[in-house]
C-alpha positions as CSV (number, residue, x, y, z in Angstrom):
1,X,39.7,147.4,79.2
2,X,42.9,148.6,77.5
3,X,45.7,146.0,77.2
4,X,49.2,146.5,75.9
5,X,51.4,143.5,75.2
6,X,55.0,143.8,74.3
7,X,57.1,141.3,72.5
8,X,60.3,141.1,70.5
9,X,62.9,141.4,73.3
10,X,65.9,139.2,73.4
11,X,69.7,139.0,73.6
12,X,71.9,140.5,70.9
13,X,75.5,141.5,70.4
14,X,76.5,145.1,70.3
15,X,75.9,146.5,66.9
16,X,72.9,144.3,66.3
17,X,69.2,145.0,65.9
18,X,65.9,144.1,67.5
19,X,62.4,145.2,66.8
20,X,60.0,145.5,69.7
21,X,56.2,145.3,69.2
22,X,53.4,146.5,71.4
23,X,50.0,145.1,70.6
24,X,47.2,147.5,71.7
25,X,43.6,146.3,72.4
26,X,40.7,147.9,74.1
27,X,39.3,151.4,74.0
28,X,41.0,154.3,75.8
29,X,39.2,157.3,74.3
30,X,38.0,159.7,77.0
31,X,36.9,162.5,74.7
32,X,39.4,165.1,75.6
33,X,40.3,165.8,72.0
34,X,44.0,165.6,72.8
35,X,44.7,162.6,70.6
36,X,46.8,159.6,71.8
37,X,50.4,159.4,72.9
38,X,52.2,156.1,72.8
39,X,55.7,156.0,74.3
40,X,58.4,153.4,74.8
41,X,60.1,153.5,78.2
42,X,63.0,151.5,79.5
43,X,64.3,150.7,82.9
44,X,67.8,149.5,83.9
45,X,68.2,147.7,87.2
46,X,68.5,150.1,90.0
47,X,67.5,153.1,87.8
48,X,64.4,155.1,87.2
49,X,62.2,154.4,84.2
50,X,63.1,156.7,81.3
51,X,61.3,157.6,78.1
52,X,63.0,156.4,74.9
53,X,60.6,157.3,72.0
54,X,57.2,158.7,71.6
55,X,54.6,158.7,68.9
56,X,51.4,160.9,68.9
57,X,48.4,160.0,66.9
58,X,48.9,163.2,64.9
59,X,52.2,161.8,63.6
60,X,54.6,163.6,65.8
61,X,57.6,161.6,67.1
62,X,60.3,162.4,69.6
63,X,63.4,160.5,70.8
64,X,65.7,160.6,73.7
65,X,69.1,162.0,72.7
66,X,70.7,158.6,73.6
67,X,68.8,156.8,70.9
68,X,68.4,159.4,68.1
69,X,69.5,158.0,64.8
70,X,69.5,154.5,66.1
71,X,65.9,153.8,67.1
72,X,62.7,154.4,65.1
73,X,59.2,154.4,66.5
74,X,56.3,153.5,64.2
75,X,52.7,152.2,64.3
76,X,50.9,149.8,62.0
77,X,47.4,151.3,62.1
78,X,45.7,148.4,60.5
79,X,46.9,146.1,63.2
80,X,47.0,148.6,66.1
81,X,50.6,147.6,66.9
82,X,53.4,150.0,68.0
83,X,56.9,149.2,67.0
84,X,60.4,150.2,68.1
85,X,63.1,149.3,65.6
86,X,66.4,149.4,67.4
87,X,69.6,149.4,65.4
88,X,73.3,149.7,66.3
89,X,72.5,148.5,69.8
90,X,74.9,149.2,72.6
91,X,75.4,147.5,76.0
92,X,73.9,150.5,77.7
93,X,70.6,149.8,75.8
94,X,70.2,146.8,78.0
95,X,67.0,147.2,80.0
96,X,63.4,146.2,80.4
97,X,61.4,148.0,77.8
98,X,57.8,149.0,78.3
99,X,55.2,150.5,76.1
100,X,52.7,153.0,77.6
101,X,49.7,154.9,76.2
102,X,47.3,157.6,77.2
103,X,45.0,160.2,75.8
104,X,47.2,163.3,75.9
105,X,48.6,166.0,73.6
106,X,52.2,166.2,74.9
107,X,54.2,163.2,73.7
108,X,57.9,164.0,74.2
109,X,60.3,161.2,75.1
110,X,61.0,162.9,78.4
111,X,57.4,162.6,79.7
112,X,57.1,161.2,83.1
113,X,55.9,157.6,83.6
114,X,53.2,159.1,85.8
115,X,51.6,160.7,82.8
116,X,50.5,157.4,81.4
117,X,47.6,155.2,82.6
118,X,48.1,152.2,80.4
119,X,51.2,150.0,80.5
120,X,52.4,146.7,79.1
121,X,54.2,144.1,81.1
122,X,57.6,144.8,79.6
123,X,60.1,142.9,77.4
124,X,63.8,142.4,78.3
125,X,66.5,143.6,75.9
126,X,70.1,142.4,76.6
127,X,73.0,143.7,74.6
128,X,76.4,142.1,75.1
129,X,79.7,143.6,74.2
C-alpha cells in the first residue's frame, strides 16, 4: 500500500521560508513504463485544489507561474522523500499543501488532482503579512 506523509508546514511572516517534506512508502509501480510523477498541490479555503510544482522520475520539473523563482521541488532518492522549498513566501501562499503521486508520463504543474491516485493528508502553511 502506498503512503504519502507530508510535514514541514507552519506559520511564517511574509518573505520567510519553509521546506515541506513528503515521505513516500510502498510500491506504486504498475508497469506502464511511464515513470512516476510527484506533484505538490495546494488548496485555499473555498477554492479548488491547484498544482504548484511537479517532478517526474526522469528529472523533469514544472512550476505554476505563481511560484516560479520562489519554490523548488526536489527529491532525496536515498530516503524516498519529496521536498518543496518555499522562499519569499507571500500571504497568498497560505493554503493546505498536499503531495500526490502516480505512475504517469505527464507531470506539469497544471495537472488535475483527478490524475493522481495517491495522496498525503496535507500540511498547513500560513503566511502573515
